[in-house]
N, C-alpha and C positions, 0 to 999 in steps of 0.2 A: 307579582311579587311586590311586597311593600318593603322598602328599604328604610329602616329606622336607626337613628343614632341618639346617643345621650341617655340620661337616666331621668325620668320625670315622674316619680311617685309622689302623690299628694298625701299629707298626713292629716287625719281628721280626729276629732274627739270621739271617744268611745260612746256607744249608745247602748243602754241597758233596756232590753225589751223582753218581758216574760222570763227574766232570769238569765237571758242569753246576752252575753257581752259581744257586741258587734263593732266593727270599725270599717271605714271605707271612705270613698270620695262622697262628700256630702251633697254634691250636685247630681249624683246618680239617682234620679227619681225612681227608676225601676227597682233598684236595690232597696231604697227606703220604703217604697210601697210594699215590697215583698216582706220586709221586716215587720212593718206595722200590720200587715195582713196576717201575720203569724204563720207564714208558710216556711220559715227558716227553722232548721234544727241544728243541734250541736253534734259534731262528729269529732271523735278522738282518733287520731292517726298515729301510727308508729313509724318514725323515720329511720331508715338505715342508710348510712353514708359509707360507701366502699373506700373512699379516699381517707377516712379518718381512723385512727386507732382508738382503743378503748379509753385512753386518757384525755383525748381531745374533745372539746365541745363541738357539737354539730353546728353547721353554719346557719346563718339567717337565710330564709327562703322568701322569694317572691311567689305569690300564689295568684293565679288569674282564674276567676270563676266565670263559667259560661253555663247558661241554661237555655235549652231549646235553640242552641246555636247563636245566642245573643250574649254579649258581654255584660256582666253585672258588676264585678268588683275586682280590684287589685289590692292584695294585702301583703304586708310584710310580717312574717311569723318567725319565731325563734323557738326551736325545740327546747324542752326542759332537760334536766339532767338525765332523765330516763329516755330521752329521745322522743317524747310525746308532743304532739301539737293538737290544739283544739280549734276547729274551724266551724263556723256557722254557715250553713248553705242549705239551699232547697234540695229536696230529695232527688231530683233528676239532674243535678248539676254535674259538670265535668270540671275538674281542677287541674290546672297546669302549673307544675312546680319548676322553679328555675333558681339556680344560685351560681355565682361566679362571674356573671356578665350582666350589664344593665339592659333592660328592655322596656321602652316606653311606648305608650299608645297615643296615636294622634287624634283619636276620637273615641268617645264613650259609647258610640253606637257601632263599633267595629263588629263584624260578624266573626264567628269562630273560624270559618274557612279562611277569611282574610288574615286573621290573627296567626294562623299556622303558616302563613306565607310571609310573615315578617322576617327579614334576613338581618343578621348582625355579623360583625367581624371586620369590616373594612378599616376601622380606626383603632382596632384593639390588638394589633400585632406588635410584639416586642421581640423580634428575631424568633418568634414562636407564636402559635395561636394561643389565645387565652384558654385556661382550663375551666370548664363549667360543667354542671350536671343538670339533668332534667328528670322529671317523672310526670306521669299523667294518671289521675285517679278519676274513675267514673263512678259517681255515687249512685248512678242508676243500675249498677251491677254489670255493665257491659265490659268486654275484654279491653284491657288497657295495657300499655307498656309500662313496666316498672312497678307494678302492684301485685300483691297476692294476699291471700287471707292468712293471718297468723293463727297460732294454736288456740288462742282465746277468741277467735272470730274477729279480732280487730284487723282492720286493713293496714297492711304494711306498705309504706311508701319507699320503694327501693330506688334511690337516686342512681342514675346511670351516667357515667362519664360520657360526654358527647364529643370528645376529641380522641385522637389516637396519639400514642406516645412512641418516640423513637429512642431506642437504646443502642449502645455499641457493646457487643459481646467481647470477651477476651479472645484475642487471636490465638489460634492453636499452635503457631510457630513463634518462638520468642524473637526471631529475626524480623518479624513484621511489626512495624511501628506506625501509628496513625497520627497524622499531623493536622488534618482538616477534613471536615464533612460539609458538603453543600447539598441543600435540598432545593429543587426547582420544580415549577409547575404545581405548587401546592395551592389549593383553593383559597381565595381571599375572603370568602364569606360562607355562611351556613344558615340553614333554617333550623332554629333550635328544636322545634317540635315536628318537623317534617323530615323524617329520616330517609336517606338514600336518594334524595332529589337534589340535583345540582342547582346552584343559585345563578351563576353566570360564568362567563369564560374568563373572568379576571383571575389572575394567579399572583402569588408572591413567592419570594425566595428567602431561604434562611441559610446562615453560614456560621459554623462553629470552628474556630481556630484554637487549638490547644497551645498553651504557652510552651509546654514541652511535649514532644511527641509521646503518645501513650501506647502501652502494650497490655492494658488490663481493661476490665469491664467498666463502662461508663453509662450510667443510667440517666433517664429523663433529659436527654440532650435537646429534644424538640417536642413540641406538641403540634399536630396538624389537624385541620378539619377533614372530615370524611370527603372522599372523592370517588366518583364513578369512573373518572378518567385517570390514566397513568400519572404517577408522581415519580420524578427521577431523582436519584441520589448519586452523588459522586464522593468516593472515599479516596483521599490523597494521603500518601505516606511513603514508606520505603520498605524494601525487603533486603535487609543487609545494607549495602551501599547502592542498591539499585532503586531509582525512583519508581513509585507504584501509583497507579491511578485505576480505580475500578468504577465502572458505570453499572449501576443497579437500577431496577425498576420495580415499583409497586404497581401492579396492574390496576388495583383498586385499593382504597383506604376505607376501613370501617371504623365506626365509633367504638370506644371502649376496648380497643385492641392495643397491644404492645408489639411493635415491630423491632425485633432485635437484629442488628446487622452483625453478621459473622464473617470475618476475613480469615481464611485458613489456607494452608499449603498442603496439597495432596501428594507432593513429591515431584510433580511435573509442572504444575501451574498454580499460581496464586489466584484464588477466586473468591467470590463473595456469595453468601447465602443470606436469606432473611427468614428469621423465625417469627411467626405470627401467633400472638396469644391474646385471648379476650381479657386482658389485664390480669388474668389469672393463669390460664393454660389454653392450649390450642394446637393447631397443626403447623406445617412447614411449607413454605414456598421458596423455590430457588430463584435467586436473582440472575441477571444476565450480564456478566462482565464482557467487555469488548475484546478480550484477549484472543478470541478465536478468529477474528477478522483478518483479512489479508493485510500485509504491510505494504501500503501503497504510497506513492509520492503524493505529498500534499501540495496542490497547485498554489494555494494562497500563501503558503509559508516558504515556498522555494523561490530561488532567484534563477531565472532562465534567460540567458542573454539572447539577443537577436540572432536569428539564423538557426537556433536550436529548436527542434521539434520534439514534443513530448506526448506520448500516448499514455495518459494517466491511468487508464483502466488496465493496461498491460505492463506498466513499469518499463516502458521502452523510451530511451533517449537517443535521438538521432543528431549527431554532431557533424557539421559540414567539414569538407576537406581542409579548410583553413584553420581548423582547431577552435578552441574556446578557452577563455579565461574568466574567472569570476562567477562560475556556476555553483550554486548551492542546492542540493537536493535535501528536502525536509520530509519528515514522517511524523504524523501526529497519532498518538495512541495512549494506552493506559499505563505504559511503563517505558523504560528506555529501550531503544532499538540498537543493537550492536552489529558491527560488520563481522560476519563469521569467517569469510575468506574472500579473496579477489582472484578471479581467473582470467588470464589473457592479458594482463596489464604489463607493459614494459616501461621503458624510460619515457615513452611518448605520453602516457596517461598517469597522472598523479591523483590519488584519492586521499583526502585529508582524514584526520581523526574525527571521531564522533563528538559532537558538541550537543549537550542536553540543556534544554530550557524548560523548567517546571512551571507551567502556567496553570491558571485556574481551569481553563477549558480543556487543556490537554497537555501531556508531556511531549514536547517536540524534540526529536533527535534529528540532527542534520550533519552533513559533511560536504566539504568543498571538492570540486572536481576541475582539473585543468587538463586539456588535451592539446598536444603540440600539432602544428600544421603538418599535413602529409608532405613527404618528400616526393621527388619526381618518380613517377611510375609505381607508387605504392598502392597496393590493393586495399580495399576496405577491410575492416576487421571489427571484432566485437570484444568488449570487456564485460565480464559478469561480476557484479558486486553482490555476494550472497549475504543476506540479512538474517538476523535472529532476534526474536523477542527475548530480552534479557532474563525474564523470569520463567520461561517455558522451555522445556527440553526439546519438544518437537514442533516448534513454531518457526518455520523458515520461509523466506521469500527471496526474491532477487530483483536487481535492476540490471537491465541490459543496456550498455552504452555502445551504440553502433557509430563507427567513424566512417564517413564516406570515402570512397577511393580517390586517389589523386586524379586531377583533371587530365594529366598526361599518363594515362594508365599503362598503355603499351607504347614503348618508344618505337618510332618508325622513321624511315628515311626514304625520300623520293629520289630515285636514280634509275637511269636506263629505261624510263617510260613507265615504271610501276612503283608502288609503295611497298618497301620491304620492312619486315620487322628488324629491329636493331640487334636482336640476339637469336640464336638457334632455338628451335622449339623443344619442348619437353613433353607435352601432352595436349589434349583438347581443353583441359581445364584452365580457365583464366588465372586461377590462383597459383597454378603450377609453373607459370612462365618466369623468365628471368627479368628482374627489375634492378635498376641501379640501387645500391645501398644508399641510405640517407646521406645527403651531402656530396655524393659522387656524380660525375657526368658519365655518359656512356663510355667514352675513351678511358676515363680513369678506372672504370670497372675492368676493361681489358688490360690496363697497365698494372693495376694493383690487386686485382682479384680474378686473375685469368681463369683459374680452374672453375670458377662459378659462372663462366660465360660460355662454356663449350656446349651445353645442352645435352641431349640424349641421342643415342644411336637407334636407328629403326630399320626393320626389314621392309622391303618395298610392299606397299599396299596394306600394311598392318598398322595398328593403332598404338601398340604398347612399346614403351621405351626400354632400352637396355643401357645401364649405366656404364660408361666407357671403360672405367678402370676395374670393374668387378671381374672376378674369375668367371669363366664361361663354361657351363655344362652344355655341351653341344646340343642344340635344339633347333628345329626348323620352325618353331612357333613360340616365341617369347610371349608369355602371358596367356598361352593356350587360347588364342583368339579363334582358331579354327581356320576359316577361309580368309583369303586376302582380297583386296579390291584392286583389280588390274584392268584398265588403268586406274591410277590413284586419284579418284575424283569424288568419291562419296564421303559426305560428312561423317557417316557412321564409322569410317575407318581412318579418317584423316587426322593426323596428330597436330592440327592447327586450331587455335581458339576460334570461337564464333566470329565470322566476318573475314576470315583468312583462309588461304588454301596453299597447296604445294605448287611451286612455280612450274611453268611449262619449259620444254627444251628451248624454245625460241627466246623466252625471257632470260634464261641463263646465257644463251649465246649473245644476246644483245648487251648484257652487262659485262660479261667476261669473254670477249672474242678470242679465238684461238691465236691470233697474231699479236695480242696485247703483250707489252713488255712491262714486267713487274719485278723490281722497281722501275719506274719510268712513267711516260705519258702515253695515253692512247685515246681513241675516240670510240664511244659506244655506237651500237647500230642505230641509235636515235640521234646521233650527232653531238652527244654531250662529251666535252673534253674532261678527261679524268687524269688526276695525278695519283699514282699508285706507289705506296711505300711498304717496306717490310720492317717489323719491329719485334723486339723481344721484351716481354713483360718484366716488371720488377720482381725481385725476390726469387726464392727457390720453390720449385714445384713440390707440393706436398699432397699426396692422396692417401686415403685410408688403407690401401693395399700396397703402398710403396712403389707405385708405378712412376718411372722417371721419364724425362723428356725435356724438350725446350719449349718454353711458353711463348711460342711465336704466333704473330698475327699479321694479316694483310689489311692495310687501310687504303680505301678508295675515297678521294675527295673530288667533288665537282668543282671545276674552276669557275663556273658561272654562278653557282648558288652557294658554294661553300658547304653543301651537304656532305656528310661523312658516313660511309658504310664500312664496317669492319667484319672480317671473317677470321675466326681462330683456326690455326693449322692444327686441328684436333684429331686427325687420323681417321681410322676406319677399323672394321673388324670383319674377318672372314667367317662364313657360317659354321665351319667345322673347326675353327681354331681353338686350341686349348690354352693359348696364351692370353693373359689379361693386359698385354701391352698394345694399345691402339696406335703406336707410333706417333706420339704427341710431337708436334713441331715439324713433322716431315711431310704430311699429307693433309688434304682436306677433300673428302668425297661427299658431294651434296646431291641428294636425290632430285630428279625431275618427277613429273607426274605421269610419264609416258613410257611405254615399252614397244612402241610401233617399230617394226622391222627387226626387233631383237629375236634371237633364237629362244626356244622354250626355256623358261626358268630365269630369264635375264630382263633387265630394264635399264633405262638411261640415267647416267649421272653426269654432273660437271665435276671434273677432276683437277685439283691443284696439287703440284708436287714441288717441294723445295729442294734446291741444289745447294748444299752447304759449301761446295767448292767455289761457286760464283756468287753466293749470297743472293740468289734470285730464284724466281720460279722457273723451273726448266720445263714444266708441263702445264698447259691450260688447254684442256680439250674435253670432248664428249666421250664418255666411257661406258661400255656395256658391263654391268656388274650383276652378279647372281642375285636374284631377288631374296634369297635366304641369307645373303650377306647383310652387313650393317653399315649404313651411312647416316649423314646428318640431314636435317630438314630445316631450311630457312624459308619461312612462310611469307607470302605476299598478300596484300589486301585484295579482297574480291572486288 
């Protein structure tokens, strides 16, 4: 490739030889020798310029003559009013016509092959490529580009535009307005006479900003050199009040083509197409706007505080139990991204309004997120932020914000030689256990939210819970589990979360010996000194079915450690009872995991009974209870 710059035509006096007027570089000895030798003839050529209308003068042309692959002469010729030019050349010459850009030769001995590899364009861009035309005439009769025989036998020189043109078509929806067009990756140079061959990897960018956003056809916005590689176009504007950005691609760019950008709305999406015409007419190719891509978190434009983990490929944000402030999630795309809905958010999670930044490279939509720290015993949870492309009916995505569980996920108490759960069980599911409400301690839960601490009633050996205050349709198998597990030791049947189990008879006896005085002080089987008291919770008992009773509970406190274990006096249920009253405040029947020594159909419980006359527990003992009856389960750690 020969890279040439500047314009270096020499001007010589005309030479009259045998009635033929010639001009050229006087130091070109081959040319002068050919003239003097009489081998030159006069040719009359008809020039056609597709860029000029009938009233315009045809442009001046540079003509480069080659014969037998050797350069002879460069001439400047001007067609007459009829579009004719006269050129003197030898019979086998090939003529290269050029207008619109300068082209100089570094040597009078340049070969035709090297001449065709002269590249131009690097210094000729003015937010667009220069418009120029070329033609090649073979006086030896060979096939050439841009020539054909006229009706009178005269050779027609058809100048061909050697650049492509970019137009903007009128948008089909009047709500679409175009503010700016950017072209990137356009070639920086071209071979004027070597079509379809890339010069180098160098590219240039062009930018057109309209003073006022347009909604009609705009012609001749850019000219670009031909390119065998993709050229990228970005159209920036708005669709109503929604910012719009379309990314489009020309896979290749050909000379003498008009590429008309069309932005239209088909009812569900704003998209762009490109009409391609050979400066007259032609086919269609569809561009590729980015609107069909997923709406993904943009890592570079988001603000992610320390401790937060983000899976950008799956839009997953993991927040630690301590919460987070100052987090911003950003999304880069062709148009604005809206929040369609938010699922699972409470007072702990605040999602801000969408903020839009219309940049050249992308339209960036973002929103702030703050997550409060987890309270004691709070489970992990998720918030789903559903996203929508503002210009598309069916373009949705979502971000999942997962908040880690509290470090104190299940409240426990060490007493009587084992670790007890602080509340009665409800199922095997970790999510279904009882946890203190935000800001409350365990004792405050029993004092101020007693009904939420009682847990569920269970049949011995079975998994499924019966809600204490619901009406009871007599059944020997709540949940239709089928078989029971007796003794109650299998995880498949045990209503305790993973890592916990139903207590043994001995563990209950150690914690609540038969001779214990409540209220009062006593010693556990493990030698631990306990202060035991009886309390009534605050407020009035309210249940969905109107069950009444006293919100009474027993509190055990270790004198040595200060550890506190509380049991609600939440009653029991018989297996064939039709009453929905579990005798709240009067009893607490707690299952063991054993039925050794019991008659058929019975198993062991620890029983507490309150005596209202003495304001004390009148019964603390081991009790045989029918397995199809209902009692409570207080789990211990394995």
